[in-house]
C-alpha positions in Angstrom: 45.0 38.7 21.0 48.2 38.9 19.1 50.2 36.1 20.7 53.5 37.1 19.2 53.1 40.7 20.5 52.1 39.3 23.9 55.2 37.1 24.2 57.5 39.9 22.9 56.0 42.4 25.4 56.4 40.0 28.4 60.0 39.4 27.4 60.7 43.1 27.3 59.1 43.5 30.7 61.4 40.9 32.1 58.6 38.5 33.0 59.2 34.8 33.6 58.6 32.5 30.5 55.5 31.0 32.0 53.6 34.3 31.9 52.7 34.2 28.3 51.1 30.7 28.7 49.3 31.9 31.8 47.8 35.0 30.0 46.9 32.9 27.0 45.1 30.3 29.0 43.1 32.9 30.8 42.0 34.5 27.5 41.1 31.1 25.9 39.1 30.2 29.0 36.8 33.1 28.3 38.3 36.1 30.1 37.3 39.4 28.5 40.0 41.6 29.9 43.4 41.5 31.7 41.7 42.8 34.8 39.8 39.5 35.1 43.2 37.6 35.3 43.5 37.8 39.1 46.5 35.5 39.1 48.6 38.1 37.4 50.3 40.9 39.4 48.1 44.1 39.2 51.0 46.1 37.8 51.5 43.6 35.0 47.8 43.7 34.2 48.0 47.5 33.8 51.1 47.2 31.6 49.5 44.7 29.3 46.3 46.7 29.0 48.4 49.6 27.7 50.8 47.7 25.5 48.9 44.6 24.1 45.3 45.1 22.9 43.1 42.4 24.3 41.8 41.9 20.8 43.1 42.7 17.4 39.5 43.6 16.4 37.0 46.1 17.7 33.3 45.2 17.9 31.1 47.6 16.0 27.7 45.8 16.2 26.2 42.5 17.3 22.9 41.1 16.1 21.0 38.1 17.4 18.4 36.1 15.4 15.3 34.4 16.8 17.0 31.0 16.3 19.9 32.0 18.6 22.4 32.8 15.8 24.6 35.7 16.7 26.5 37.9 14.1 29.3 40.2 15.0 30.6 43.0 12.9 34.2 43.9 13.8 36.6 46.5 12.5 40.3 45.9 12.1 42.8 48.5 13.5 42.9 50.1 10.0 39.1 50.3 9.7 38.2 47.3 7.5 35.0 45.3 8.2 35.0 41.7 9.3 31.9 39.6 10.1 31.6 36.3 11.9 28.8 34.2 13.2 28.0 32.0 16.2 25.5 29.2 15.4 23.8 27.4 18.2 22.3 23.9 17.6 20.0 21.8 19.7 22.5 19.0 19.9 25.0 21.2 21.8 27.2 22.3 18.9 28.4 25.8 19.1 29.9 26.6 15.7 31.8 29.8 14.8 31.8 30.8 11.1 35.1 32.7 10.7 36.3 35.2 8.0 39.8 35.0 6.6 39.8 38.2 4.5 37.9 41.5 4.7 35.8 41.2 1.6 36.7 38.7 -1.0 38.7 38.9 -4.3 36.8 36.1 -6.1 33.6 38.0 -6.8 31.2 35.1 -7.0 27.9 36.3 -8.4 25.7 34.9 -5.6 27.8 36.1 -2.6 27.5 39.4 -0.8 31.1 39.2 0.4 32.3 39.1 -3.2 30.1 42.0 -4.1 31.6 44.2 -1.5 35.1 43.8 -3.1 38.4 42.9 -1.5 40.0 44.9 1.3 42.9 42.8 2.6 44.0 39.5 4.1 43.4 39.1 7.8 46.3 38.3 10.1 46.4 35.0 11.9 45.3 36.7 15.2 42.5 38.7 13.5 41.2 35.3 12.3 41.6 33.7 15.7 40.1 36.7 17.6 36.7 36.1 15.9 36.4 32.8 17.6 38.0 34.2 20.8 35.3 36.8 21.0 32.5 34.2 20.9 34.4 32.1 23.5 33.8 35.1 25.8 30.1 34.6 25.2 30.0 30.8 25.8 32.0 27.7 25.1 32.5 26.9 21.4 33.4 23.5 19.9 33.2 23.7 16.1 34.8 26.1 13.6 34.1 26.8 9.9 36.5 29.0 8.0 33.6 29.9 5.6 33.0 33.5 6.2 34.3 36.4 4.2 37.2 35.6 1.8 39.0 32.7 0.2 40.9 30.9 3.1 43.4 29.2 0.8 44.6 32.5 -0.6 45.6 33.5 2.9 46.9 30.1 3.9 49.8 30.9 6.2 47.7 33.0 8.5 44.9 30.5 8.3 47.2 27.7 9.4 48.5 29.6 12.4 44.9 30.5 13.5 43.7 26.9 13.0 46.6 25.5 15.0 45.5 27.8 17.9 41.8 26.9 17.8 42.1 23.8 20.0 43.1 26.2 22.9 39.5 27.5 22.6 37.9 24.0 22.5 37.7 23.7 18.7 39.5 20.6 17.8 41.0 20.1 14.3 38.6 17.3 13.4 35.8 19.8 14.2 37.3 22.5 11.9 36.3 23.0 8.3 38.3 25.0 5.8 36.4 26.1 2.7 37.6 26.9 -0.7 36.1 28.0 -4.0 38.7 25.8 -5.7 42.1 27.4 -5.2 44.2 24.4 -6.3 47.6 25.4 -5.0 46.1 26.0 -1.6 44.3 22.6 -1.6 47.6 20.9 -2.2 49.4 22.9 0.5 46.7 22.2 3.0 46.9 18.5 2.3 50.5 18.2 3.2 50.3 20.2 6.4 49.1 17.1 8.3 46.1 18.8 10.1 43.1 16.6 10.3 40.7 19.4 9.2 37.8 18.9 6.8 38.1 20.4 3.3 34.9 22.0 2.0 34.7 22.8 -1.7 32.3 25.4 -3.0 31.3 23.8 -6.3 27.8 25.1 -7.2 27.8 23.8 -10.8 28.7 20.5 -12.4 30.3 21.9 -15.5 32.9 24.6 -16.3 30.6 26.8 -18.5 28.0 27.4 -15.8 30.5 27.5 -13.0 32.5 30.2 -14.8 29.4 32.5 -14.9 28.9 32.0 -11.1 32.5 31.8 -9.9 35.2 33.6 -12.0 37.9 31.5 -10.3 36.9 28.6 -12.6 38.6 30.4 -15.5 41.9 29.7 -13.8 41.1 26.3 -12.3 38.7 24.1 -14.3 36.6 21.6 -12.4 38.7 18.6 -13.5 41.8 20.2 -11.9 39.9 21.1 -8.7 38.4 17.6 -8.3 41.8 16.1 -8.9 43.3 18.3 -6.1 40.5 17.3 -3.8 41.2 13.6 -4.5 44.8 14.2 -3.7 43.7 15.8 -0.4 41.6 12.7 0.3 44.4 10.3 -0.5 46.6 12.1 2.1 44.1 12.9 4.8 41.5 10.1 4.4 38.6 12.5 5.1 35.7 12.9 2.7 35.6 16.3 1.0 32.4 18.2 1.7 31.1 19.7 -1.5 28.9 22.7 -1.0 26.3 23.2 -3.7 24.1 26.3 -3.7 20.6 25.6 -5.0 19.6 28.3 -7.5 16.2 28.1 -9.2 16.4 27.3 -12.9 20.2 27.6 -12.9 21.8 24.5 -11.3 18.9 22.5 -9.9 17.7 20.4 -12.9 17.7 16.5 -12.9 20.4 16.4 -15.6 22.7 18.5 -13.4 22.1 16.0 -10.5 23.2 13.2 -12.9 26.3 15.2 -13.9 27.3 15.5 -10.2 26.9 11.8 -9.8 29.3 11.2 -12.7 31.7 13.8 -11.3 32.0 12.9 -7.7 33.2 9.6 -6.2 30.8 8.8 -3.3 33.7 7.2 -1.4 35.6 10.6 -1.4 32.9 13.3 -1.5 29.8 14.2 0.4 27.4 16.8 -0.9 25.8 19.6 1.2 22.9 21.2 -0.6 22.5 24.9 0.5 19.2 26.7 0.2 20.0 30.1 -1.3 19.9 33.1 1.0 18.9 35.8 -1.5 21.3 38.7 -2.1 19.5 40.0 -5.2 21.2 38.1 -8.0 19.2 34.9 -8.1 16.1 33.0 -6.8 16.5 30.0 -4.5 15.2 26.6 -5.5 12.0 25.5 -3.8 11.9 22.9 -1.1 10.3 20.4 -3.4 13.0 20.9 -6.0 15.8 20.5 -3.4 14.2 17.3 -2.1 13.9 15.9 -5.6 17.5 16.8 -6.4 18.7 15.2 -3.2 16.7 12.0 -3.9 18.3 11.7 -7.4 21.7 11.9 -5.8 20.8 9.4 -3.1 19.5 6.9 -5.6 22.8 7.0 -7.3 24.7 6.4 -4.0 26.0 9.9 -3.6 25.5 11.1 0.0 23.8 14.5 0.3 22.5 16.6 3.2 20.5 19.9 3.1 22.0 22.7 5.2 19.8 24.2 7.8 19.7 28.0 7.2 20.3 30.0 10.3 20.3 33.7 11.0 18.6 34.8 7.7 16.8 37.8 9.3 20.1 39.3 10.4 21.9 38.6 7.2 24.1 36.0 8.9 23.3 33.0 6.7 25.6 31.5 4.0 26.6 34.1 1.4 25.1 37.1 3.2 28.1 38.5 5.0 28.7 42.0 3.6 30.4 44.0 6.3 27.5 46.4 6.8 25.7 47.7 9.9 22.3 46.1 10.4 19.0 47.8 11.3 18.8 46.6 14.9 21.3 45.3 17.4 21.5 43.5 20.7 25.0 44.1 22.1 
């Protein structure tokens, strides 16, 4: 829901100032249409239905995996694809993986979103409406801006959306903002004062390898990126989550684990090792190799976890979002 358009329309209709808040609270509580907002006059509900779309996105397809993960494919008003994912965990977490762009301009070699090319930045309310959609399904309490796109290249819209997420039940401390290493955006996010977690997609301990995997490295070498993350930590006092995709024979050797230990201060960084969800470019490291890699990090005092892959069979796992219609749906 475009909140600015909502407020403008209610003003034009001569409605009292509290109406915008009233409508917004209904929507954030899980209402799926204006007709469900029985506290609004019936005529106003009709006017809003005609003048303010309930969502800035239209749902094209929804898929559900055996583990409960749900992926939604949306279209923007001008036809661009946007995918987002609801992940359900046994401990009660309901986390929404949110896209910030349609496609991605960074063209990382291992990522389906990068391979589909870049369409455009999403507006703040197109970002927010992905989480709002899943709030209509059930309560949500965690948000990860880790879907399609580089969030820090669309930071103004991202910040507006993030500031609105607590209205859905997703607090700032339960919100993560990912980056491939966009240094100006890291510095801007740091001074905003929001207690969100920064997640850095690193995937290699040296510039030469990282440049082959992530072209953004040509502009921002690892040393500059790590320095920006340390500035972020100094201001926000929250450890930076370093995402590290485990690629067989590429970045999973013992010497690369040792290089990570030298690169990352364990007081400021935490590693998240990610099993590769294959998109055709690489093979994923075996469980045994991932375990050994993690053990090498742990022995050196660098905290590392292994991400639980969810939604693989519906192409909803990390790096698989490509804006395409799946083979089967449950909508």
